[in-house]
Kinemage of the C-alpha trace (Angstrom):
@kinemage 1
@onewidth
@group {chain A} dominant
@subgroup {mainchain}
@vectorlist {calphas} color= white
{ca met a 1} P 12.072 0.032 18.440
{ca asn a 2} L 10.627 -3.179 17.240
{ca phe a 3} L 12.762 -4.826 14.373
{ca tyr a 4} L 9.620 -5.495 12.310
{ca leu a 5} L 8.585 -1.881 12.449
{ca thr a 6} L 12.155 -0.851 11.618
{ca asn a 7} L 12.179 -2.984 8.571
{ca leu a 8} L 8.721 -1.869 7.563
{ca thr a 9} L 9.774 1.815 7.932
{ca ala a 10} L 12.843 1.219 5.889
{ca trp a 11} L 10.730 -0.391 3.179
{ca trp a 12} L 8.248 2.515 3.180
{ca val a 13} L 11.048 4.975 2.762
{ca gln a 14} L 12.539 2.916 -0.124
{ca val a 15} L 9.164 2.688 -1.770
{ca ala a 16} L 8.670 6.420 -1.415
{ca ile a 17} L 12.027 7.185 -2.997
{ca val a 18} L 11.590 4.650 -5.805
{ca gly a 19} L 7.985 5.598 -6.434
{ca gly a 20} L 8.700 9.393 -6.320
{ca thr a 21} L 11.578 9.250 -8.759
{ca gly a 22} L 9.611 6.698 -10.862
{ca ala a 23} L 6.700 9.012 -11.051
{ca leu a 24} L 8.893 11.811 -12.523
{ca leu a 25} L 10.642 9.697 -15.153
{ca pro a 26} L 7.656 9.272 -17.591
{ca thr a 27} L 7.191 13.004 -17.745
{ca leu a 28} L 10.944 13.635 -18.026
{ca phe a 29} L 11.216 11.230 -20.945
{ca his a 30} L 7.875 12.206 -22.591
{ca leu a 31} L 6.458 8.702 -22.383
{ca lys a 32} L 3.009 9.254 -23.924
{ca ala a 33} L 1.963 5.835 -25.305
{ca pro a 34} L -0.685 4.439 -22.987
{ca arg a 35} L 0.527 0.761 -23.342
{ca ala a 36} L 4.066 1.744 -22.628
{ca arg a 37} L 3.037 3.781 -19.543
{ca leu a 38} L 0.883 0.869 -18.334
{ca trp a 39} L 3.929 -1.486 -18.606
{ca tyr a 40} L 6.158 1.049 -16.998
{ca trp a 41} L 3.912 1.363 -13.958
{ca arg a 42} L 3.526 -2.414 -13.686
{ca val a 43} L 7.319 -2.808 -13.635
{ca leu a 44} L 7.770 -0.017 -11.080
{ca leu a 45} L 5.143 -1.688 -8.880
{ca met a 46} L 6.878 -5.002 -9.128
{ca leu a 47} L 10.194 -3.313 -8.292
{ca cys a 48} L 8.585 -1.718 -5.204
{ca leu a 49} L 7.081 -5.063 -4.071
{ca ala a 50} L 10.489 -6.807 -4.683
{ca leu a 51} L 12.509 -4.403 -2.621
{ca pro a 52} L 12.413 -6.539 0.526
{ca leu a 53} L 13.772 -9.527 -1.453
{ca leu a 54} L 16.523 -7.407 -2.972
{ca gln a 55} L 17.783 -6.182 0.374
{ca pro a 56} L 17.999 -8.421 3.420
{ca trp a 57} L 15.969 -7.553 6.495
{ca ile a 58} L 17.595 -6.649 9.859
{ca lys a 59} L 17.417 -9.606 12.168
{ca pro a 60} L 17.680 -9.209 15.880
{ca phe a 61} L 20.958 -10.370 17.427
{ca pro a 62} L 21.018 -12.317 20.697
{ca ile a 63} L 22.261 -10.118 23.506
{ca ala a 64} L 24.760 -11.627 25.892
{ca ser a 65} L 24.311 -10.529 29.487
{ca asp a 66} L 26.378 -10.756 32.562
{ca ile a 67} L 23.375 -11.574 34.771
{ca thr a 68} L 23.699 -14.673 36.839
{ca phe a 69} L 21.245 -16.031 39.313
{ca thr a 70} L 21.093 -18.967 41.747
{ca met a 71} L 18.242 -21.120 42.620
{ca gly a 72} L 17.271 -21.607 46.237
{ca gln a 73} L 14.235 -21.693 48.452
{ca phe a 74} L 11.812 -19.100 47.547
{ca arg a 75} L 8.190 -18.378 47.739
{ca thr a 76} L 6.217 -16.211 45.339
{ca ala a 77} L 4.703 -13.057 46.544
{ca gln a 78} L 1.729 -11.644 44.839
{ca ala a 79} L 2.932 -8.824 42.608
{ca ala a 80} L 1.238 -5.433 42.963
{ca gln a 81} L -1.041 -4.700 40.079
{ca asn a 82} L 0.081 -1.738 38.024
{ca ala a 83} L -2.732 0.809 37.829
{ca asp a 84} L -1.194 2.625 34.917
{ca phe a 85} L -2.350 1.696 31.466
{ca ser a 86} L 0.403 2.058 28.908
{ca val a 87} L 0.642 1.325 25.256
{ca ser a 88} L 3.766 1.369 23.234
{ca trp a 89} L 4.296 3.756 20.354
{ca thr a 90} L 5.043 0.889 17.949
{ca phe a 91} L 1.689 -0.631 18.736
{ca ile a 92} L 0.030 2.712 18.028
{ca ala a 93} L 1.842 3.242 14.815
{ca phe a 94} L 1.139 -0.305 13.647
{ca thr a 95} L -2.490 0.014 14.500
{ca ile a 96} L -2.732 3.290 12.510
{ca val a 97} L -1.039 1.665 9.529
{ca val a 98} L -3.334 -1.369 9.490
{ca ile a 99} L -6.496 0.808 9.971
{ca gly a 100} L -5.323 3.021 7.009
{ca thr a 101} L -4.700 -0.052 4.882
{ca val a 102} L -8.066 -1.498 5.661
{ca leu a 103} L -9.850 1.778 4.880
{ca arg a 104} L -7.964 2.108 1.644
{ca leu a 105} L -8.751 -1.415 0.578
{ca leu a 106} L -12.520 -0.674 1.379
{ca trp a 107} L -12.388 2.525 -0.660
{ca leu a 108} L -10.866 0.596 -3.642
{ca thr a 109} L -13.467 -2.126 -3.261
{ca thr a 110} L -16.292 0.406 -3.219
{ca gly a 111} L -14.920 1.961 -6.352
{ca leu a 112} L -14.697 -1.404 -8.134
{ca val a 113} L -18.222 -2.247 -7.162
{ca arg a 114} L -19.479 1.135 -8.492
{ca leu a 115} L -17.553 0.591 -11.730
{ca arg a 116} L -19.067 -2.803 -12.131
{ca arg a 117} L -22.627 -1.423 -11.514
{ca tyr a 118} L -21.965 1.312 -14.046
{ca arg a 119} L -20.713 -1.251 -16.630
{ca arg a 120} L -23.725 -3.470 -16.111
{ca cys a 121} L -26.263 -0.641 -16.373
{ca ala a 122} L -24.620 1.023 -19.357
{ca pro a 123} L -26.412 0.557 -22.762
{ca met a 124} L -24.578 -1.379 -25.433
{ca ala a 125} L -23.080 0.799 -28.151
{ca gln a 126} L -24.596 0.502 -31.512
{ca glu a 127} L -22.492 0.192 -34.726
{ca arg a 128} L -24.225 3.189 -36.194
{ca thr a 129} L -23.540 5.278 -33.079
{ca arg a 130} L -19.959 4.261 -32.993
{ca thr a 131} L -19.339 5.323 -36.583
{ca cys a 132} L -21.230 8.534 -36.138
{ca val a 133} L -19.125 9.388 -33.076
{ca leu a 134} L -15.977 8.676 -35.030
{ca arg a 135} L -17.075 11.043 -37.792
{ca gly a 136} L -17.905 13.730 -35.341
{ca ser a 137} L -21.714 13.928 -35.983
{ca gly a 138} L -23.746 12.294 -33.326
{ca pro a 139} L -27.235 10.871 -33.959
{ca ser a 140} L -28.836 12.970 -31.271
{ca arg a 141} L -27.691 16.301 -32.546
{ca arg a 142} L -30.287 19.143 -31.875
{ca pro a 143} L -30.521 22.252 -34.050
{ca asp a 144} L -29.831 25.473 -32.176
């Protein structure tokens, strides 16, 4: 298996473990304050992103071989073309991950564009409306 894919898989597993246990902790400790929850999730995200820096990556070792060869007169023969088309599993897995990442980023971008459009098209809140909503009696209340 490719060393980069091995390192990436190890990081994914670590993020899944840290994220899974981290998702349970706020409910376990009854963390209800929104600002505290926001900071908690930010710290957890930074921890997940810093995992590769905390643990060194596996580096390939040079492999010593007992193969020796001698140089002499030779001529090249045209190699037969392999008719079989083969793709490695690591390439397929990497391609699927990249496509999934791109699709997720497009989905998030679409959501952000929609939120921006909603925000721009929304009417400005009036002071009177804000105080009425806080009191519990809205200005557009209809009699039944």
